[in-house]
C-alpha positions in Angstrom: 62.8 -64.4 145.1 60.6 -64.2 148.1 57.0 -64.2 147.6 55.4 -61.0 148.3 53.2 -61.2 151.3 49.6 -60.4 151.6 49.1 -56.8 152.9 46.1 -57.1 154.8 47.9 -57.9 158.1 50.0 -54.7 157.8 46.8 -52.8 157.2 44.8 -54.0 159.7 47.5 -53.6 162.4 48.3 -49.9 161.3 44.6 -49.1 161.7 44.6 -50.8 165.2 47.8 -48.8 166.2 46.3 -45.7 164.9 43.1 -46.3 167.0 45.1 -47.1 170.1 47.3 -43.9 169.5 44.3 -41.9 169.1 42.6 -43.3 172.3 46.3 -42.7 174.2 46.4 -39.1 172.9 42.6 -38.2 173.9 42.7 -39.6 177.3 46.1 -40.1 178.8 48.6 -37.5 180.1 50.2 -36.0 176.9 53.7 -37.0 177.6 52.8 -40.6 178.3 50.9 -40.9 175.5 53.7 -39.7 173.2 55.6 -42.4 174.4 52.9 -44.9 173.4 52.6 -43.3 170.0 56.4 -43.5 169.3 56.5 -47.1 170.6 53.7 -47.9 168.2 55.4 -46.2 165.2 58.7 -48.0 165.9 57.2 -51.4 166.6 55.3 -51.1 163.4 58.3 -50.1 161.5 60.4 -52.8 162.8 57.9 -55.5 162.1 57.5 -54.2 158.5 61.1 -53.9 158.0 62.4 -57.4 159.4 59.6 -59.8 160.3 56.5 -59.2 158.2 57.8 -61.0 155.1 59.8 -63.6 157.1 58.0 -64.3 160.3 60.4 -65.7 163.1 60.9 -69.4 163.1 63.3 -69.9 165.9 62.1 -70.7 169.1 65.1 -69.1 170.8 63.7 -65.7 169.7 60.3 -66.5 171.1 61.9 -67.6 174.4 63.7 -64.5 174.6 60.5 -62.4 173.8 58.5 -64.6 176.6 61.5 -63.8 179.1 61.3 -60.3 178.2 57.4 -60.2 178.8 57.9 -61.7 182.0 60.2 -59.1 183.0 57.9 -56.5 181.9 55.3 -57.6 184.4 57.8 -57.4 187.2 58.5 -53.9 185.7 55.0 -52.9 185.8 54.5 -54.2 189.2 57.4 -51.8 190.3 55.4 -49.0 188.6 52.3 -50.0 190.1 53.5 -50.1 193.7 55.1 -46.8 193.2 51.9 -45.1 191.8 53.3 -44.5 188.4 50.0 -43.4 186.7 49.6 -40.5 189.7 53.6 -39.6 189.4 53.5 -39.0 185.7 50.4 -36.7 186.0 52.3 -35.1 188.9 55.7 -34.8 187.1 54.1 -33.0 184.0 51.4 -31.2 185.9 48.8 -32.7 183.6 45.3 -31.5 183.6 44.2 -35.4 182.7 43.9 -37.9 185.4 45.3 -41.5 184.8 43.2 -43.8 187.2 45.1 -46.8 188.6 42.4 -49.2 187.6 42.8 -48.2 183.9 46.5 -48.5 184.1 46.1 -52.2 185.5 43.1 -53.1 183.1 44.8 -51.8 180.0 48.6 -51.8 180.2 49.1 -54.7 182.9 46.1 -57.3 182.2 45.1 -56.2 178.6 48.6 -56.0 177.1 49.9 -58.8 179.3 47.3 -61.2 177.6 48.1 -60.0 174.2 51.8 -60.5 174.9 51.3 -64.1 175.7 48.9 -64.7 172.9 51.3 -63.1 170.7 54.0 -65.3 171.9 51.8 -68.6 171.2 51.0 -67.3 167.6 54.7 -66.7 167.0 55.3 -70.3 167.3 53.1 -70.9 164.3 54.7 -68.0 162.2 51.5 -66.0 162.1 52.5 -62.8 160.8 50.4 -60.3 163.0 51.8 -62.1 166.4 55.3 -60.9 165.2 54.3 -57.2 165.5 54.2 -57.6 169.3 57.8 -58.9 169.3 58.8 -55.8 167.7 56.3 -53.6 169.8 58.3 -54.9 173.0 61.9 -54.6 171.5 61.6 -51.2 170.3 58.7 -49.8 172.3 57.9 -51.2 175.6 61.6 -52.3 175.9 63.9 -49.9 174.4 62.0 -46.8 174.2 60.4 -47.1 177.7 63.6 -48.2 179.4 65.2 -44.9 178.1 62.1 -42.8 179.2 62.4 -44.4 182.9 66.0 -42.9 183.0 64.9 -39.3 181.8 61.8 -39.2 184.3 64.0 -39.2 187.3 66.3 -36.4 185.9 63.3 -34.4 185.3 61.9 -35.0 188.7 65.1 -34.7 190.4 64.7 -38.3 192.4 63.2 -41.9 192.2 60.5 -42.3 189.7 58.5 -45.6 189.7 60.1 -47.9 187.2 63.4 -46.8 187.5 65.0 -49.8 189.5 63.8 -52.3 186.6 64.4 -49.8 183.7 67.9 -51.1 183.0 66.6 -54.7 182.8 64.2 -53.5 179.8 67.3 -52.0 177.9 69.1 -55.6 178.5 66.2 -57.5 177.3 65.3 -55.4 174.5 68.9 -55.3 173.2 68.7 -59.1 173.4 65.6 -59.6 171.3 66.4 -57.0 168.7 69.9 -58.7 168.3 68.1 -62.2 168.0 65.2 -60.6 165.6 67.7 -59.1 163.2 69.8 -62.4 163.2 66.8 -64.4 162.6 66.0 -62.2 159.4 69.4 -62.5 158.2 69.4 -66.3 158.5 66.1 -66.6 156.9 67.1 -64.5 154.0 70.3 -66.5 153.6 68.3 -69.6 153.5 66.0 -68.3 150.8 69.1 -67.6 148.6 70.8 -70.9 149.2 67.7 -73.2 148.7 67.3 -72.6 144.8 70.9 -73.5 144.5 70.6 -76.8 146.6 67.6 -77.8 144.6 69.3 -77.0 141.1 73.0 -78.2 141.3 73.8 -77.3 137.8 72.7 -73.7 138.6 
């Protein structure tokens, strides 16, 4: 039987996610904020379902995650040069402004640092660090990639981030695959270990 993990990490991350979503809903254009809310819910749910009890051990998974984070920075460079914050305000005729310096500080530099700190933490099976693996896999990667194909349809033309959106779908698909496979392998190892320790069982 797998030892039930402490509940504090899940509670702390849930509170932080709610605080982040509240900030996004109160300050950002609502359509962009809703993407972030959905990403937070998906990331937390995937983390709890697959990697909370069994934090990632495989360096292959962490390497894929770090490559995905590197690609995220390339994607956000396209967004920044194309004026993504301004464009999303114009696209949805939002009464709220989205300053470019806020976009850079929070989503490029702030989250960029968190992503790399999480990669270092995941190397040591730190439970909270695994949340960010799922945040990218289901939120910043999969959901964000899909949204960047929807925005050009609404606009009727190019929207910042479109050219690199396909890479998000590829990287997130790979990461989701490796995360789920890692969970299955760790679960299988738990079931075989007692039998190996007790050959007469």
